[in-house]
N, C-alpha and C positions, 0 to 999 in steps of 0.2 A: 450499666446505663442501658435501659431498655428502650425499644422503639416507641412503646407507649408513652414513656416519659418525654421523649423528644417530641412526639406528636402533640401531646397535651400542652406543653409550654409553647411550642411554635404556633399552635392554633390560637392561643391567647395573644401571642405577640402580633400575629398577622391581623387579627380582628381589630387591634388598636390602629392598624394602618388604614382601615376603612374597607369599602366594598372591593376595590381593586386587589387589596391584599387577600381578602377572603376568597375571591375568585381564583387567584393564583394558588392558594392553598388547596382549594377543592380539586384542582387539576393535578395536584402532586401525586406521583405514584406511591408515596408513603402514606397517603391519607386513606380514609375509608374505615369501614368497620374492621375490628380485629380479625373476624373470620375471613375477611377478604384479603388479608395481608399475606403475602408469600411467606411461609414459615421459614424458608431458608434465608430470606433477607432479614427477618426479625432475629434469627439465631446469630447471624453475622454481626448485627448491630449490638446485640446483647453482649458480645465479647469484646467490644471496643474498650480501649483504655479510657480512664476518666479524663475530663477536660483539664482539670488542674492536676499537676504532678506532685505526689508526695515528695517532700524535701529529700528524703533518702534515696529516691528513685531517679533524681536528676543524673544525667550523664556527666562525668567529671573529666575535664581537660585541664586541670590545674597544672601550674608550672612550679618549678623549684626543686632543689636537691639539698635536703629533703623537702618534699611538698609541705608547706607550713601546717596544713591541717593534720599531718601525721605526727607532729610534735606532741609530747605528753602535755597534760594540763599544766604541770609545773613549769615546763619549758615555755609553753605559750604565755603563761602569766609573767614570766621573766622578760619576755620580749614584747609585752604589751598587746597580746592577742586574746585577752579575756575582757569582759565588760568592766571588771574592776580595775584593770591596769591599762586599758586602751587610752592612747593619747594621739591627737592629731595636730600637726603643725600646719599653719597656713602662712606661707612665706612669700617674699618677693624674689623673683629670679635675679641673681646677682649679675648674670651676663646680659640680660635684657630687662633692666629694672622697670618695675611699676612703682609709682609713687603711692606708698601706703603709710597711713598714720598709726596703725595699730596692728602690726603683724602678730600672729599667735605663735609664739616660739617657746621651745623648751628652755632655751638659754635665759629668757626673761621670766620663765615660770608662768607664761600666759597661754600655753598650749591648751587645746580644747579636749575635754574628757567626756566620758559617757554620761555622767550626770548632767553636764552642760547640754549635751544633745537631747536628753530626755526633757529638760526644762523647755527647750525650744519645741519639742514634739507636742507639748501640752496644747499649743496653739497653732503650730505650723505643720503638723504631720499630714502626709498625703499617702494614699495607697492606690495602686492601679494594677491591672493585669498586663503581663508581658510574657511573650515566649522568648526564652534565652537560646540563642543560636550562635554557633561558631561560623565565622566568615567562610571557612573552607570545608565545612562538613555538611553533607546533604541531608541532615536530619536535626530537628531541634533537640536541645539538651533537656528541655522541660519547660512547662508553663506554670507560672505562679502569680500570686497576688503579692506584690512587693510593697513594703511600707518604709517610709523614711521622711527625712526633713530635706526640703530643697537646698541644694548646695549653695545657691545664691545667698541664703540666710547667713552662712559663714563668711562669704565674701564681704557682705556689708559690715560685718563685725570688724573687719580689718580696716575699714574706712579708706578704700582705694580712692585716689584723687585724680590720677592722670596716668596716661600711657599703659592702659590695660587693654590688650588685644586678644589674649589667649590665656587659657587655664590648662595646666597639665598636672598630673597626679600619678602617684605610684603607691604600691603597698609594700608590706614586709618582704624582704628578699634575702634572709639568712645572712645579713651583714656582708653580702658579696655583691659589689657593684656590677659584676658581669651578669648577675641574675636579676637585676632590677628590670621590672616590666612596667612601662608607663603608657598612658594614653593622654589625649588632649582634646579640648573642645574650644571653639571660639567663645570669647567672653559673652558675646551677644546671645549664644544658645543657653549659656548658664543663667544669664540674667533675665531672659524672656522665653516664653514658650510659644513658638510659632505654630500656625496651622492646627491649633487646639490640641497640641501634644501635651502630655503630662510633663512635669518638671524633671530635670536631672536631680537625683536624690542621693543623700547619704543614707543608705539602706541598712536597717537593723532587724527587720522582720520579713519572713517569707511565709505566706499562708497563715498569718496570725501568730506565728511562733518566732522566738528569737532566732536569728541566723546562726546556723551551726558552723563550726570551723570549716567543714567541707564546702559549704555554700558561700564562704568568704567572711564569716563572722569574726569579730563582733560587728564590724562595719565595713561595707563596701560601697562603691559607686554603682548606681544603675541608671543607664541612659536609655529611655523608653524606646526610641526609634532605631537604636543602633545594634550592631552585632556585639557578641559577648566581650570582645577584646577592649571595648570602651568601658565596660562595667568592671573595673579593676577590683579584685578581692583584697581583703586584709589591709584596708587603706591606712596609711600612716602620714602621707605628706601631700599637700596641695600647694602648687606654685602659681602665683600670678605673674604674668610675663608680658612684655611688649613685643615678643616674637610675632612675626607676621604669618608664620606657617606652622603646620602640624609637625610635632616632633614625637610621634608615637613610636614605640618599639616595633609595632607591626609594619611600619613603613619600610623597614629594612628587609622585609620579606616579599617585596614587590606586591604589596596589597594596596588597594584603594581605601585609605583610612577614613574617608568621609562617606562611605556607602551606607545608606539607610536600609532597613530590612526589605527584602524582596518578597513578592508573592509567588509561592510555588506549591506543588502538590506531590504527594507520594502515596503509594499503596500500602495498606497494612495487612489485608487478608484477601485471599482468593483460593479456590479449590486447586489441588495439585494431585493428579492432573485435572485439567478442565474437562467437564463432561461434554459429549457431543450430541446428546439426545434431549437436552433440556437447558433452559436458562440457568445461570449461576450467579451467586451473590459475590460482590466485591465491596470492600470498604477501604477507607484511607483517611488522611488528614490533609489539610492545606494550611500553610503559614500565610497569614494575612498581613502583607507588607504595607508600605506607605501608600501604594496605589490601590488598596482595597481588593475586594474579591467579588466578582459577578457570577462566574461559573467554574465548575470543575468538570472535566471531560476525560474519557478513557478511550483507548484504541488498542486493538489487537492486530499487530502487523504480521502477516505471514512472513516467516523468516526467509523464504526463498523469493520474496518479491523485492526486486531492486527499486529503490526510491530515487526519483529525479535529483540530480546533484544541485539543481538550482532551487531546491526547496529543503534546505538543511534543517529547518525547524518544523517540518511536516505540517505546514500551514494549510495544505489542501487535502490532508488525510481525512478519512470518514470518522471523525471523532463522535462519540456518543455522550450526551449529557448525563452526568450523575446528579444525585440529589444532595444538596447541601443540608445537613441536619441542623435543626434549630437548637436553641439553648437547652441544656439538660436540666432536669429537675434537681438532681444532686450533682454538685460541681466536683466532688472528689478532693484530692489533695490533703485530706485529713483536716480540713478547716472545721472550726467549731460548728456543730449542728448541720454541717454540709451546706451552709449558706455563705454567700459572699458577705464579707464584713461591711458594716455600715460605713457610709461616706466613701466608698470606693469609686474612683472616677470612672464614668461610663456606665454606672448602674444606678437605678432608682432607690428609693428608701426601703423597698422590699427586696432588694438584691437582684432585681431583674435588669438585664442589659437594655440600655437605651437605644442601641443600634445592634444589628446583627447581619453578617458576621462582625465580630469585634476586631477592629484594626489593631495590629501589633501583637495579636494573639494567634490562636489556631482554631480550626473548625473541623468537624468530621464530615465525611461524605459517604454515600452508599449508592450502589446501583445494582439492579438485576439485569445482567448482561444477556443479550440473546444467545442462544446456542450457536456453536461454531463447528465447522467441519473438522474432522481429524487432521492433525498436522502440528507443526511447530510454529510458535509465535514469539513475538517480542511484545510484552505488555508495557504500555505507557499510560501515564495520566498527566494532565496538565491543568493549569488554571487560566482563566480569562479575567483580567482585573477590571476595575470599574471604568477604566479608560479604553476597554476592549483590546488590550494588548495581551496576546497569548504568551504564556511561558515558552521559552526563557526570555523573551523580550520584556521590557525595553532594554535591559542590561544583560546581554547573554555572556558576559565575560566573567570567568572564574574569580578573578581577583577583586571584583566588585560584589562578591557574595555568591554562594553556590545557588544555582537555580536550574542546572542542567536537567533535561527531561530524563526521567528514569528509564532504565533498560532492563527488564526482567524477562528472562527466557522461560517460557512455559510450553507445555505440550497438551494437546487435547486428544483423547482416545476413548 
């Protein structure tokens, strides 16, 4: 992904915003003629990862002994983890019953199969971009275009009539109750999409291709605004319940199971060691959480400089603004023709984003940092969201999602 591609697409995007956007672009340190561009900055941007992650490059944090995707194809077919053999039950919770007229059960032969899902997909399929992130890991697992059918379509097939307060669900777990991993959502979130969020989906494709076993295929849940533990893989069972509280497996690990994605930044590249006689290029990414993204900033803290204890989040530090890069010309992820699939939420008919940075996804940043004196430093980057809240605020607690300021030891000589 070259700087020129970022510049060309971002210029077109900002021109659509009118004179104010064009003025802002003209002032950008990444604008101007190619010969005026710092070569070291362009080189650093040229080496950035693609915006979409190829399916095989997603980081894997799957659970299970053995992990379900490591089963042979014959074994996966036997337990219903192929498209031909997949079955999904949608049941009522016997302990906290919901009144349902038409549960989808194996016992009655009414369970849902992949052909049924594809029939729904003919008229109900949706696709959207989402970064998949673990609640307790400080880097995304990958960014993709996820495609599926809204989960609510199956709920309506069961004809729920009363006492529906929550939906919980789980996937294949090697027929071992101790390995069962489940998550839950309020019924209202499944049935309605607040704040212009995409729907919760039964997902069967990633970047235009069938979900691989490694990514949770044949079918998984994907919850757009949530961390990965809500997007259960190898889905087999959905339960409608009158339970009034969350019953996620993750709750047992002292996690805030209702946390939406946070906005945070991390550095991808910097010189090692840092030069002392000239400016140097740095690049990174930011996860764009539910509070959006306004700025990315960087700071080199001299390691021997003690910081005031009443400023634990370095709010008064001399942060330097980085440049948030615009939409790329090629999205990566091995999608067909390098273009965003048609009818993807948040994109126009030509595959251009309707807003940028795209919420619930990632964005890249770059900065040409001024030269620094010789010495040892701690390198940090941070985000400022659209409510002007600096990372790690407004939720600085680990159990509500990782967003701690990075701490990278670097030397300049």
